[in-house]
N, C-alpha and C positions, 0 to 999 in steps of 0.2 A: 536542377530540380525546381519545379514550379511551386507556387505558394500552396496549392492543395497537397502536393506530395510532402512538402515540408511539414505542413500541419499534421498530416497522418503519421509521419515519422515521430513528431513530438508526442502525439497522443499514444503511440505504441510504446515509446520510451517511458512516459509517465505511467501508463498502465502496468508496465513491467515492474516499476518501482513499487507500486501498490501491491501487486501480486507477490513480490518477494517479501514484503513486510507481512502479509497475511500468512505466507508459508513459514516465516520465522516464528510468528506467534503460535502456529500449530505445532511446530517442531519443539519449541520451548515448553509448551503445555504438555506435550507427550513426555518429554524428559523429566519435567517436574512431577508428573504422575508416578514415574518410576522411583523418584526420590521420596514419595509419600506425601507430597504437598497436595493441598486441596484447592478447589475453585478453578480448575482448568476450564470449566464451562464458560467463564468470563472471557478468557483468551479466545476460545473457539467462537464465541458470539461476536467479538470484535473482528475476528478474521472473516466472518460472514459479512459483516458490514463493509469491510474493505473489499471483499469480492464484489459486492454490489456497486460500490464506488467505481471500481475498475471497469465494470460492465457499462456504466453510464457516464463515464468520464467526459465524453464530448458534450454532454448536456449540462454539466456543472458550470456555475458562475466561475469566471476566471480566477477571482481571488480565493474562492473556496477550493477550487482545484489546486491552485498553487500551494495553499496551506496543507491540503491533504497529502500532496506529493512530498512536501518538505517534512512533514511529520512522519511519513512512511520511510523517508530516507534516514531519519534519525533512528527509527525503530529497527531498520535493517542494518544499522551500523555504517551507513554511507555518509559522505560529505554532503552538506546542504548547500543550496545556492543562496547567495546574499539577496536580501530583499530589493 
């Protein structure tokens, strides 16, 4: 695998983490709605922000991208990478 292919694979994996976190936010918001809780619009708004981050991941500063991915891993209940 050459450097370009490796970079694309890493971007795809990072994008997937962010998309899973956004999906979890939406799912949790829907479940909380059935439980009668309010303010699901905040979760849906954050999910939209994550969608945009995922779309433009290659354009993000490396440190910002790393932090976004680590935060989304926590949100999705996955193990985070050490700094």
